[in-house]
C-alpha positions as semicolon CSV with decimal commas, in nm:
position;residue;x (nm);y (nm);z (nm)
1;M;-4,984;5,550;24,061
2;K;-5,162;5,226;24,175
3;I;-4,899;4,921;24,147
4;I;-4,949;4,584;24,257
5;Y;-4,667;4,324;24,298
6;S;-4,762;3,977;24,244
7;C;-4,598;3,628;24,297
8;V;-4,703;3,274;24,255
9;V;-4,624;3,053;24,559
10;D;-4,653;2,662;24,486
11;G;-4,645;2,389;24,753
12;N;-4,273;2,337;24,811
13;P;-4,183;2,511;25,130
14;K;-3,892;2,693;24,972
15;F;-4,135;2,909;24,771
16;F;-4,305;2,979;25,084
17;R;-3,975;3,111;25,261
18;Q;-3,900;3,274;24,935
19;A;-4,245;3,471;24,923
20;V;-4,168;3,563;25,286
21;L;-3,849;3,723;25,203
22;L;-3,987;3,892;24,912
23;T;-4,283;4,049;25,122
24;H;-4,068;4,183;25,383
25;S;-3,836;4,338;25,134
26;L;-4,139;4,492;24,943
27;K;-4,258;4,649;25,288
28;S;-3,901;4,758;25,381
29;V;-3,897;4,993;25,087
30;G;-4,257;5,107;25,178
31;V;-4,474;4,883;24,959
32;A;-4,807;4,869;25,138
33;A;-4,897;4,500;25,218
34;A;-5,235;4,541;25,055
35;D;-5,058;4,595;24,730
36;I;-4,871;4,263;24,748
37;L;-5,085;4,012;24,560
38;I;-4,964;3,618;24,664
39;N;-5,115;3,366;24,438
40;L;-5,155;3,010;24,596
41;T;-5,161;2,710;24,377
42;P;-5,386;2,411;24,521
43;R;-5,061;2,269;24,676
44;A;-5,010;2,582;24,880
45;A;-5,331;2,621;25,038
46;P;-5,204;2,569;25,386
47;Y;-4,987;2,882;25,339
48;R;-5,292;3,127;25,300
49;A;-5,347;3,221;25,688
50;R;-4,974;3,311;25,711
51;F;-4,977;3,572;25,413
52;E;-5,312;3,696;25,517
53;A;-5,168;3,741;25,877
54;M;-4,905;3,965;25,697
55;G;-5,154;4,178;25,532
56;C;-5,127;4,049;25,183
57;K;-5,407;4,018;24,921
58;V;-5,423;3,631;24,869
59;R;-5,593;3,451;24,557
60;D;-5,593;3,110;24,466
61;T;-5,441;3,014;24,128
62;V;-5,412;2,713;23,900
63;L;-5,129;2,472;23,818
64;F;-5,105;2,602;23,451
65;G;-4,967;2,419;23,166
66;D;-4,712;2,161;23,269
67;G;-4,797;2,235;23,629
68;K;-4,417;2,320;23,709
69;Y;-4,266;2,578;23,499
70;C;-4,567;2,778;23,371
71;N;-4,755;2,845;23,679
72;K;-4,673;3,204;23,666
73;V;-4,862;3,260;23,338
74;A;-5,199;3,222;23,523
75;Q;-5,152;3,497;23,788
76;L;-5,286;3,787;23,544
77;R;-5,628;3,665;23,613
78;N;-5,623;3,770;23,953
79;V;-5,483;4,103;23,895
80;S;-5,746;4,421;23,828
81;E;-5,716;4,618;23,517
82;D;-5,752;4,938;23,702
83;V;-5,376;4,934;23,800
84;D;-5,126;5,128;23,654
85;F;-4,879;4,850;23,639
86;A;-4,853;4,467;23,759
87;V;-4,508;4,398;23,854
88;C;-4,500;3,989;23,830
89;C;-4,215;3,849;23,991
90;D;-4,046;3,532;24,093
91;T;-4,055;3,440;24,449
92;D;-3,666;3,460;24,483
93;M;-3,631;3,830;24,432
94;V;-3,541;4,088;24,681
95;F;-3,643;4,454;24,639
96;L;-3,359;4,721;24,755
97;R;-3,534;5,011;24,625
98;N;-3,913;5,144;24,576
99;I;-3,939;5,140;24,192
100;A;-4,262;5,334;24,175
101;T;-4,070;5,646;24,072
102;D;-3,888;5,451;23,808
103;L;-4,221;5,387;23,659
104;L;-4,321;5,734;23,604
105;G;-4,325;5,833;23,242
106;R;-4,315;5,466;23,136
107;E;-4,701;5,428;23,135
108;G;-4,856;5,206;22,881
109;R;-4,508;4,999;22,829
110;V;-4,404;4,658;22,897
111;L;-4,077;4,628;23,105
112;G;-3,843;4,362;23,150
113;K;-3,480;4,280;23,159
114;V;-3,341;4,072;22,881
115;V;-3,242;3,699;22,979
116;D;-2,880;3,633;23,110
117;F;-2,802;3,360;22,885
118;D;-2,931;3,244;22,512
119;N;-3,169;2,976;22,652
120;P;-3,257;2,864;22,402
121;P;-2,994;2,948;22,112
122;I;-3,111;3,190;21,882
123;D;-3,123;2,931;21,585
124;R;-3,376;2,717;21,825
125;F;-3,569;3,039;21,857
126;Y;-3,603;3,104;21,479
127;K;-3,726;2,762;21,431
128;L;-4,012;2,773;21,706
129;H;-4,093;3,112;21,536
130;A;-4,151;2,944;21,208
131;L;-4,363;2,676;21,399
132;V;-4,589;2,923;21,550
133;G;-4,649;3,059;21,205
134;D;-4,860;3,348;21,282
135;L;-4,599;3,594;21,447
136;P;-4,444;3,924;21,301
137;E;-4,072;3,929;21,253
138;I;-3,880;3,978;21,575
139;G;-3,541;4,160;21,606
140;E;-3,241;4,054;21,780
141;V;-3,083;4,186;22,097
142;A;-2,785;4,065;22,321
143;C;-2,814;3,867;22,647
144;D;-2,704;4,037;22,950
145;L;-2,443;3,819;23,047
146;N;-2,259;3,630;22,766
147;G;-2,381;3,879;22,503
148;A;-2,516;3,605;22,273
149;P;-2,797;3,699;22,054
150;T;-3,174;3,654;22,141
151;F;-3,514;3,764;22,055
152;A;-3,585;4,129;22,154
153;G;-3,870;4,069;22,404
154;N;-3,720;3,754;22,555
155;F;-3,720;3,878;22,915
156;N;-3,600;3,717;23,218
157;G;-3,874;3,536;23,389
158;G;-3,811;3,664;23,708
159;L;-3,948;3,990;23,645
160;Y;-4,236;4,120;23,408
161;I;-4,374;4,497;23,445
162;M;-4,718;4,519;23,259
163;P;-4,949;4,802;23,219
164;G;-5,301;4,764;23,347
165;Q;-5,448;4,869;23,018
166;H;-5,304;4,564;22,860
167;L;-5,324;4,313;23,130
168;R;-5,615;4,128;22,975
169;A;-5,468;4,092;22,618
170;L;-5,145;3,978;22,759
171;S;-5,317;3,753;22,991
172;E;-5,505;3,577;22,729
173;T;-5,237;3,569;22,433
174;W;-4,955;3,463;22,682
175;E;-5,182;3,179;22,809
176;E;-5,258;3,103;22,437
177;M;-4,914;3,087;22,321
178;A;-4,784;2,868;22,652
179;L;-5,052;2,611;22,595
180;R;-4,963;2,589;22,219
181;L;-4,587;2,547;22,279
182;D;-4,640;2,322;22,587
183;G;-4,869;2,083;22,381
184;C;-4,659;2,055;22,064
185;P;-4,415;1,758;22,004
186;E;-4,258;1,933;21,715
187;V;-4,141;2,230;21,983
188;A;-4,057;1,968;22,234
189;E;-3,799;1,838;21,968
190;V;-3,667;2,182;21,900
191;L;-3,639;2,294;22,261
192;G;-3,491;1,965;22,420
193;E;-3,331;2,064;22,721
194;F;-3,459;2,413;22,717
195;S;-3,830;2,311;22,729
196;W;-3,840;2,457;23,094
197;H;-3,827;2,797;22,934
198;I;-4,171;2,798;22,771
199;D;-4,334;3,043;22,997
200;Q;-4,051;3,333;22,902
201;I;-4,072;3,210;22,541
202;S;-4,429;3,220;22,507
203;F;-4,422;3,579;22,696
204;C;-4,181;3,685;22,419
205;F;-4,419;3,566;22,122
206;A;-4,722;3,717;22,294
207;L;-4,549;4,052;22,336
208;S;-4,441;4,019;21,968
209;K;-4,818;3,912;21,843
210;L;-4,986;4,193;22,047
211;G;-4,734;4,440;21,909
212;L;-4,713;4,638;22,248
213;D;-4,452;4,892;22,293
214;Y;-4,199;4,783;22,551
215;E;-3,870;4,890;22,713
216;I;-3,565;4,701;22,799
217;L;-3,451;4,759;23,173
218;P;-3,084;4,756;23,275
219;I;-2,941;4,470;23,504
220;T;-2,987;4,678;23,824
221;F;-3,392;4,549;23,807
222;N;-3,288;4,203;23,817
223;Y;-2,934;4,187;23,941
224;P;-2,825;3,795;23,945
225;L;-2,657;3,655;24,251
226;H;-2,657;3,290;24,127
227;F;-2,437;3,375;23,823
228;E;-2,095;3,588;23,805
229;V;-2,176;3,938;23,643
230;P;-1,899;4,018;23,409
231;V;-1,723;4,356;23,415
232;Q;-1,873;4,487;23,121
233;A;-2,222;4,433;23,262
234;D;-2,196;4,516;23,601
235;T;-2,319;4,840;23,784
236;E;-2,287;5,019;24,094
237;A;-2,440;4,905;24,437
238;A;-2,616;5,253;24,466
239;E;-2,803;5,177;24,151
240;L;-2,957;4,836;24,231
241;R;-3,323;4,781;24,235
242;I;-3,385;4,435;24,257
243;L;-3,169;4,121;24,345
244;H;-3,271;3,780;24,185
245;Y;-3,089;3,512;24,404
246;H;-3,220;3,196;24,291
247;D;-3,011;2,921;24,493
248;A;-2,749;3,163;24,606
249;I;-2,838;3,165;24,961
250;D;-2,652;3,092;25,309
251;E;-2,754;2,808;25,532
252;N;-3,031;3,022;25,679
253;G;-3,200;3,062;25,341
254;F;-3,094;3,427;25,302
255;P;-2,930;3,556;25,001
256;A;-2,565;3,511;24,975
257;A;-2,274;3,685;24,773
258;E;-2,061;3,395;24,701
259;R;-2,066;3,435;24,339
260;V;-2,054;3,812;24,338
261;R;-1,734;3,988;24,221
262;N;-1,828;4,328;24,282
263;N;-1,689;4,422;24,617
264;E;-1,954;4,715;24,696
265;I;-2,250;4,455;24,612
266;K;-2,068;4,147;24,801
267;A;-2,082;4,409;25,116
268;L;-2,420;4,514;25,071
269;I;-2,595;4,160;25,075
270;P;-2,531;4,071;25,435
271;E;-2,682;4,416;25,515
272;V;-2,968;4,329;25,291
273;S;-3,006;3,981;25,479
274;E;-2,979;4,129;25,835
275;V;-3,269;4,360;25,751
276;L;-3,482;4,056;25,631
277;R;-3,386;3,859;25,934
278;T;-3,486;4,134;26,169
279;M;-3,820;4,185;26,002
280;I;-3,912;3,801;26,015
281;T;-3,817;3,798;26,382
282;L;-4,042;4,099;26,458
283;Q;-4,315;3,943;26,240
284;Q;-4,286;3,601;26,431
285;D;-4,273;3,816;26,781
286;R;-4,662;3,940;26,667
287;E;-4,790;3,617;26,576
288;P;-4,905;3,328;26,804
289;Q;-4,618;3,093;26,877
290;P;-4,680;2,719;26,779
291;G;-4,850;2,521;27,030
292;A;-4,862;2,164;27,122
293;A;-5,019;2,066;26,798
294;S;-4,674;2,111;26,605
295;R;-4,537;1,796;26,570
296;F;-4,186;1,690;26,497
297;T;-4,095;1,351;26,388
298;F;-3,733;1,222;26,345
299;L;-3,668;0,972;26,065
300;A;-3,390;0,739;26,209
301;G;-3,162;0,513;26,001
302;F;-2,811;0,402;25,954
303;H;-2,634;0,556;25,670
304;R;-2,718;0,388;25,334
305;S;-3,070;0,238;25,501
306;G;-3,271;0,412;25,242
307;T;-3,343;0,727;25,477
308;S;-3,362;0,954;25,180
309;L;-3,600;0,746;24,986
310;L;-3,831;0,734;25,275
311;A;-3,783;1,102;25,350
312;S;-3,913;1,180;25,016
313;G;-4,219;0,953;25,080
314;C;-4,274;1,138;25,405
315;D;-4,303;1,470;25,201
316;A;-4,544;1,312;24,943
317;I;-4,787;1,195;25,224
318;G;-4,786;1,541;25,401
319;Y;-4,494;1,576;25,629
320;S;-4,313;1,896;25,584
321;V;-3,967;1,890;25,511
322;G;-3,896;2,262;25,610
323;A;-3,852;2,567;25,439
324;G;-3,461;2,581;25,434
325;P;-3,201;2,442;25,179
326;L;-3,153;2,083;25,147
327;M;-2,842;1,890;25,075
328;A;-2,798;1,855;24,700
329;A;-2,810;1,547;24,507
330;S;-2,471;1,336;24,455
331;F;-2,344;1,076;24,187
332;D;-2,448;0,801;24,454
333;N;-2,778;0,981;24,583
334;P;-2,914;1,122;24,241
335;K;-3,274;1,187;24,362
336;G;-3,146;1,395;24,682
337;Y;-3,101;1,354;25,020
338;Y;-3,409;1,522;25,204
339;E;-3,169;1,638;25,473
340;N;-3,185;2,022;25,602
341;K;-2,847;2,196;25,547
342;R;-2,853;2,337;25,881
343;L;-2,982;2,014;26,057
344;V;-2,668;1,843;25,926
345;K;-2,430;2,124;26,029
346;I;-2,547;2,141;26,388
347;N;-2,485;1,754;26,406
348;E;-2,153;1,787;26,270
349;A;-2,061;2,072;26,505
350;I;-2,180;1,842;26,804
351;Q;-1,957;1,573;26,684
352;R;-1,639;1,780;26,654
353;D;-1,732;1,904;26,991
354;V;-1,613;1,589;27,110
355;N;-1,348;1,512;26,824
356;S;-1,575;1,278;26,673
357;D;-1,743;1,236;26,326
358;W;-2,011;1,066;26,149
359;D;-1,813;0,725;26,088
360;D;-1,660;0,730;26,457
361;I;-1,780;0,383;26,636
362;F;-1,673;0,532;26,974
363;F;-1,859;0,846;26,942
364;A;-2,006;0,945;27,270
365;L;-2,142;1,255;27,447
366;G;-2,062;1,103;27,792
367;D;-2,049;1,375;28,103
368;Q;-2,035;1,620;27,830
369;E;-2,401;1,584;27,735
370;P;-2,536;1,853;27,977
371;R;-2,303;2,114;27,862
372;L;-2,368;2,024;27,481
373;S;-2,742;2,043;27,527
374;E;-2,720;2,370;27,689
375;K;-2,480;2,505;27,422
376;Y;-2,701;2,409;27,158
377;R;-3,033;2,459;27,274
378;L;-3,073;2,828;27,159
379;K;-2,926;2,724;26,834
380;I;-3,164;2,441;26,778
381;R;-3,447;2,646;26,885
382;D;-3,367;2,930;26,629
383;F;-3,308;2,670;26,352
384;L;-3,656;2,490;26,419
385;N;-3,836;2,840;26,414
386;Q;-3,680;2,958;26,109
387;E;-3,665;2,647;25,892
388;F;-3,959;2,484;26,016
389;L;-4,222;2,671;26,224
390;I;-4,212;2,938;25,977
391;D;-4,391;2,673;25,738
392;P;-4,732;2,645;25,865
393;Q;-4,781;2,295;25,852
394;P;-4,830;2,093;26,183
395;N;-4,642;1,807;26,100
396;Y;-4,250;1,828;26,043
397;V;-3,977;1,552;25,957
398;L;-3,623;1,598;26,020
399;K;-3,392;1,342;25,843
400;D;-3,014;1,285;25,915
401;P;-2,854;0,944;26,014
402;R;-2,634;1,148;26,245
403;V;-2,923;1,215;26,464
404;M;-2,893;0,877;26,587
405;Q;-2,584;0,993;26,772
406;T;-2,724;1,333;26,898
407;Y;-3,099;1,267;26,917
408;G;-3,110;1,349;27,310
409;I;-2,973;1,682;27,260
410;W;-3,244;1,755;27,003
411;R;-3,523;1,602;27,224
412;K;-3,416;1,825;27,512
413;A;-3,425;2,145;27,299
414;I;-3,759;2,062;27,132
415;R;-3,910;2,001;27,501
416;A;-3,769;2,326;27,609
417;M;-3,980;2,504;27,331
418;G;-4,306;2,388;27,497
419;L;-4,345;2,120;27,200
420;N;-4,456;1,758;27,237
421;C;-4,200;1,475;27,270
422;P;-4,072;1,390;26,899
423;E;-4,200;1,096;26,734
424;I;-3,974;0,840;26,530
425;I;-3,985;0,667;26,214
426;F;-3,726;0,409;26,214
427;I;-3,617;0,231;25,870
428;H;-3,447;-0,069;25,906
429;R;-3,213;-0,243;25,659
430;N;-2,993;-0,565;25,660
431;P;-2,637;-0,399;25,784
432;L;-2,430;-0,615;25,557
433;E;-2,627;-0,463;25,254
434;C;-2,522;-0,113;25,418
435;A;-2,189;-0,198;25,439
436;Q;-2,151;-0,335;25,098
437;S;-2,303;0,003;24,993
438;Q;-2,066;0,192;25,188
439;R;-1,764;-0,006;25,061
440;A;-1,880;0,092;24,687
441;R;-1,902;0,450;24,792
442;Y;-1,572;0,444;24,928
443;E;-1,413;0,277;24,619
444;T;-1,565;0,521;24,414
445;S;-1,446;0,807;24,638
446;F;-1,107;0,703;24,548
447;E;-1,180;0,687;24,175
448;G;-1,208;1,082;24,191
449;K;-1,602;1,094;24,186
450;G;-1,642;1,125;24,563
451;E;-1,519;1,330;24,852
452;P;-1,252;1,240;25,139
453;F;-1,595;1,249;25,349
454;H;-1,649;0,896;25,209
455;Y;-1,325;0,739;25,289
456;F;-1,464;0,468;25,510
457;G;-1,607;0,117;25,469
458;K;-1,327;-0,058;25,311
459;D;-1,336;-0,328;25,576
460;L;-1,698;-0,448;25,619
461;R;-1,646;-0,530;25,992
462;E;-1,609;-0,169;26,048
463;T;-1,931;-0,084;25,896
464;L;-2,115;-0,341;26,066
465;L;-1,981;-0,240;26,417
466;L;-2,072;0,141;26,331
467;W;-2,440;0,023;26,247
468;Y;-2,445;-0,169;26,584
469;A;-2,309;0,140;26,778
470;Y;-2,532;0,389;26,605
471;S;-2,839;0,134;26,665
472;M;-2,747;0,096;27,009
473;R;-2,680;0,442;27,116
474;F;-3,003;0,557;26,948
475;L;-3,217;0,279;27,128
476;M;-3,045;0,353;27,465
477;T;-3,153;0,758;27,435
478;L;-3,513;0,657;27,380
479;D;-3,756;0,720;27,657
480;G;-4,101;0,600;27,532
481;E;-4,145;0,799;27,215
482;R;-4,432;0,683;26,986
483;M;-4,249;0,511;26,734
484;I;-4,294;0,274;26,411
485;M;-4,039;0,075;26,248
486;L;-4,042;-0,015;25,853
487;R;-3,819;-0,229;25,659
488;Y;-3,613;-0,109;25,350
489;S;-3,651;-0,417;25,172
490;D;-4,054;-0,376;25,217
491;L;-4,031;0,011;25,098
492;L;-3,864;-0,109;24,773
493;T;-4,084;-0,418;24,692
494;S;-4,424;-0,291;24,826
495;P;-4,391;0,078;24,864
496;E;-4,755;0,172;24,844
497;P;-4,876;-0,042;25,133
498;V;-4,590;0,089;25,359
499;L;-4,668;0,463;25,265
500;Q;-5,016;0,389;25,341
501;Q;-4,922;0,199;25,698
502;L;-4,711;0,509;25,751
503;A;-5,001;0,779;25,655
504;D;-5,232;0,595;25,863
505;W;-4,992;0,586;26,176
506;S;-4,893;0,936;26,130
507;G;-5,262;1,045;26,123
508;L;-5,213;1,250;25,847
509;G;-5,454;1,072;25,640
510;R;-5,421;0,831;25,343
511;D;-5,423;0,987;24,991
512;D;-5,396;0,694;24,803
513;A;-5,380;0,881;24,444
514;Q;-5,098;1,103;24,584
515;I;-4,917;0,789;24,699
516;K;-4,944;0,641;24,363
517;R;-4,825;0,940;24,191
518;F;-4,534;0,938;24,403
519;V;-4,449;0,588;24,344
520;S;-4,459;0,599;23,979
521;G;-4,247;0,923;23,957
522;F;-4,000;0,801;24,247
523;F;-3,940;0,439;24,227
524;E;-3,758;0,275;23,941
525;T;-3,631;-0,084;23,871
526;G;-3,298;-0,158;23,983
527;L;-3,323;0,093;24,272
528;R;-3,198;-0,173;24,515
529;H;-2,835;-0,277;24,513
530;H;-2,620;-0,502;24,723
531;E;-2,906;-0,727;24,826
532;R;-2,811;-0,962;25,101
533;S;-2,990;-1,239;25,288
534;S;-3,007;-1,313;25,646
535;E;-2,776;-1,599;25,636
536;E;-2,527;-1,400;25,451
537;L;-2,524;-1,147;25,743
538;R;-2,484;-1,448;25,999
539;Q;-2,195;-1,569;25,829
540;A;-2,030;-1,221;25,824
541;T;-2,074;-1,174;26,176
542;L;-1,936;-1,496;26,327
543;E;-1,675;-1,270;26,494
544;I;-1,956;-1,029;26,635
545;P;-2,248;-1,202;26,702
546;Y;-2,455;-0,941;26,886
547;V;-2,468;-0,773;26,522
548;Y;-2,663;-1,066;26,385
549;K;-2,882;-1,065;26,710
550;L;-2,958;-0,709;26,712
551;F;-3,073;-0,740;26,353
552;Q;-3,294;-1,026;26,415
553;Q;-3,447;-0,848;26,690
554;L;-3,531;-0,526;26,495
555;E;-3,660;-0,772;26,222
556;A;-3,909;-0,856;26,451
557;L;-4,009;-0,514;26,573
558;A;-4,058;-0,425;26,206
559;D;-4,358;-0,647;26,206
560;K;-4,543;-0,440;26,478
561;P;-4,776;-0,171;26,401
562;Q;-4,665;0,061;26,689
563;L;-4,344;-0,007;26,916
564;H;-4,371;0,025;27,323
565;R;-4,123;0,138;27,557
566;Q;-4,105;-0,224;27,687
567;D;-3,986;-0,326;27,340
568;I;-3,704;-0,125;27,313
569;H;-3,603;-0,178;27,682
570;A;-3,576;-0,551;27,629
571;I;-3,341;-0,518;27,338
572;V;-3,119;-0,260;27,537
573;R;-3,099;-0,497;27,839
574;L;-2,976;-0,781;27,627
575;H;-2,722;-0,582;27,472
576;R;-2,605;-0,368;27,735
577;D;-2,295;-0,570;27,802
578;P;-2,165;-0,641;27,473
579;F;-2,191;-0,286;27,363
580;A;-2,020;-0,174;27,679
581;E;-1,723;-0,409;27,582
582;L;-1,712;-0,290;27,236
583;M;-1,679;0,091;27,361
584;Q;-1,425;-0,021;27,595
585;F;-1,210;-0,158;27,289
586;D;-1,245;-0,507;27,256
587;F;-1,025;-0,688;27,001
588;L;-1,212;-0,525;26,698
589;G;-1,253;-0,201;26,887
590;R;-0,891;-0,177;26,946
591;L;-0,819;-0,263;26,562
592;F;-1,028;0,037;26,433
593;S;-0,992;0,279;26,733
594;G;-0,651;0,429;26,650
595;P;-0,633;0,456;26,302
596;K;-0,992;0,596;26,282
597;Q;-0,906;0,871;26,550
598;K;-0,603;0,981;26,324
599;W;-0,813;1,003;26,021
600;I;-1,098;1,214;26,191
601;N;-0,838;1,466;26,310
602;E;-0,698;1,469;25,943
603;R;-1,038;1,507;25,793
604;H;-1,118;1,783;26,030
605;R;-0,838;1,954;25,940
606;R;-0,884;1,904;25,551
607;M;-1,229;2,042;25,596
608;G;-1,161;2,331;25,770
609;G;-1,266;2,191;26,112
610;G;-0,955;2,235;26,317
């Protein structure tokens, strides 16, 4: 029996990483690499060499329909009709068994698992059916997880198994239905928030229109890890064929069992992840190691300085943010943080090793830096190999404000890997605006919307001193790195010129059309809050004039297209004494040091850190 396994990979690095896991899972159950078809959208073209090196068939595909949720529809164009079955699956699937034997005797039938939930509800489905108008009557079945009614043939889009003899007809009719639904205002009105399910709705209608024979597969062929499976729908671990993990992943991007209630299946998931981890390691050992052309750039900036906004801009101009999971958006950062979860966890671990935290003015590595550099060298190496260097891009950006405290450890680890010294993008904002923003976050946290993590910032002076400590500690760690400084205010008022300047500086090349698309989609009126003038900062820092002086100096550096070692050294020399006095607990230092250390200890206890 000839079976081809097909998936679509888009440009986001998470799809690349997922497809790597999918490929290794298929290989682990005996599927030949030549039977794995990787369809790359134009945005995913840089991944071609990596999949070809794994032995997969690689073909180009198009951004279909909306260019986001319907891309899988066009992959059938690349599948030959001489196969017995085409198994089209999402990238976030892991195969536990070779399903070839399951397909024996099912030739000629379309196979799939019913959707987990009624998305859209059945009443809206009937309205769509009437709008399309030329479809036969469709029966109802129960959804797998909530038991609500849905149309028969409304399969979960993670897995479609289609016989080769019907591929052309399915491909053409599926595309036709998807375009009819996607381009219809009446359909958009009916679907509302369920519009992103057009790909599987159109598949259901195509199946009905063609009148093809189909079979509903049990949950074992598409077992969700991202939802709790009710007891009545559950199965035995030994019966599982395919896992669908979606966003249920651990900090390393492997399937996780946090939402699984079945103890047998919960115990199985770590074993599966370990097999995949081993296969990836062996594959990497066979591939050429990244050379000096691989370049890491750290995006530095104090908390509430616009680092997330600039990181999204870096992603838009061609930097890779890595293949690992990113920190989720929150009420006070709804567009997302663009921070890799493992990067943050490593920085937090370093801070806890010296009994400190992100909001500690007096954080210092001191004489423990050599010990900590050695302790975290291999952890950082493994993290970069697994989350970044697995993604075949030569330019990577890492963003976490805490790196201003821990940068020396990261630089040593990267140099130990034989890579070039990192480059620095520094985003600079009036620290009084940062302090006002942090105070708002603090107040919102006490209203119950935030976390104890943000119980900091009530006193503006404390945040201003933290900004000063972050900035000085980072500047004192630098050793001639190639560096550019950008103003937050310029990024908001003139985003296109700022991103064009960054693209030119980075050497990535300027794509004005891509920058315009990003700006139109990401920026919005009123994005800037807590705007404060230089004079307001001066008035707020009369007790601590060195804060205002440092702000002025950084403002001057932001006018330079490229910073040099002497620019940084001049600032460090001028501020060495006031910074040392602050660290030795001057008046304000004494005011904040005692309560802060008690709170850090309490926070670590609450959050499981000690």
